[in-house]
N, C-alpha and C positions, 0 to 999 in steps of 0.2 A: 576480417573480424574473427579470424580463427582463434585468437586468444580468448574470445568470449564464447567459443563453441557455436558461432553463427557463420556457417560456411556456405552462404548463398552467393549467387553471382550478383555483382553490382556494376554499374556503369563505371568505366575507367575515367574518373574525373579527378579534380584536385583533392576533394575530400577523401576519396578512396586511396589516393596516393599517400596522403597525409596519414591515414589510418595504417596503411602498410608500413610506412616509415616508423611510426610510433611503436607498432608491434615488433618490428625488427630490433628496436632499441629496448625491448622489454618494458615498455611504458606501463604504468599502473592503469587501473580501470578508469579513474577520473580523467586522466589525460586523453584516453581513447574516447571516452564519453563526450568530451567537449567537441569532438569532430562528428560523432555519429548521432548526437541527440536529436530528438524530434523537432525542437525549435529551429534547428538548422534546416531540416527538411521542409518545415512550414515556410521559412523564408525563401527556400529554393522554389517552391510552388508559387508563392505569392509574388515574388520578384522576377521569376523566370531565369534565375542564375543557376544553371545546372551544376556548377562547381561548389555550390554552397553546402550541399548535404549528400548523404548516401542515397543512391537511387537504385533499388533492386531491379533486376531485369532477368529475363530468361535467356536461354541460348539462342533464341531467334534474333536477338539483337545483332548478332554477327551477320545476319542477312540484310540488314538495313543499308540501303545505298542512297536513299533520298529522304531527307527530313524537311518537308515543306512547312511553311507557317500554317496555322489553322485556316486562314483565309484561302491560301493556295490549295490546301487539301479539299476544302468544301467547294471551291470553284471547280476543281477537277472532277469531284464526285458529281456535281450538278451537270457539268458538260457530258460526262459519261452517261448519266441517266438520260439526258436529252437525246444523245446519239442512240442509245438503246431503244428509247420510245419511238424515235423516228423510223426505226427498222420494222416496227410492228405493222 
């Protein structure tokens, strides 16, 4: 989104690729806006489709190697907590 002076890191997804493509073709604001608008982000969060909108992220995203479901994450956390408590 450099054409809009918004140079933050975003997840490399379909929306980000589309935005880059539009910018490389000198698209106008409204064309880029259709990709980056908040309504797309809301659908992304509501539906779970990460390609739907722009998702800002920090450089730590490069360290992610495992992306569990929420259930898997909470089950792991609960098991780790049980193990820690059993050592007391």
